[in-house]
C-alpha positions in Angstrom: 22.2 -7.7 0.1 19.3 -8.5 -2.0 17.5 -5.8 -1.9 20.6 -3.0 -0.9 20.7 -0.4 -3.7 24.4 -1.2 -6.2 25.5 2.4 -5.3 25.6 1.7 -1.8 27.3 -1.7 -1.9 30.1 0.3 -4.4 30.3 3.5 -2.0 30.9 1.2 0.4 33.7 -0.9 -0.9 35.7 2.1 -1.6 35.6 3.1 1.6 36.6 -0.5 2.9 39.5 0.2 -0.3 40.9 3.3 1.9 40.8 2.1 5.2 42.9 -0.7 4.0 45.4 1.4 2.8 45.8 3.7 5.7 45.8 0.5 7.5 49.0 -0.9 5.1 51.9 0.4 7.3 50.7 -1.3 10.4 49.9 -5.4 9.0 50.6 -5.9 5.5 48.4 -9.2 5.8 45.4 -7.4 7.5 45.9 -4.8 4.2 45.2 -7.9 1.8 42.5 -9.5 3.5 40.5 -6.2 4.3 41.4 -4.8 0.1 40.0 -8.4 -1.3 37.4 -7.8 0.9 36.7 -4.2 -1.1 38.1 -5.7 -4.2 35.2 -8.3 -3.9 32.3 -5.9 -2.3 33.0 -3.6 -5.8 32.5 -6.4 -8.1 29.3 -7.1 -6.4 28.2 -3.8 -6.3 28.8 -3.2 -10.3 27.6 -7.3 -11.3 24.0 -6.2 -9.4 24.1 -2.7 -10.7 24.6 -4.3 -14.0 21.6 -7.2 -13.8 19.5 -4.4 -12.3 20.2 -2.2 -15.4 19.5 -4.8 -18.2 16.3 -6.0 -16.5 
């Protein structure tokens, strides 16, 4: 993931989070796991974007 675009990571995290909302009714613990993975990807993408922007 060192060479990937931070915007792509942020968009992927949003899609994972939306997917987690769709599976919320079926499995609550699966929802929590996928939601936190999306949240971690979102934070990672923002940090990477911030580092790239500030040098």
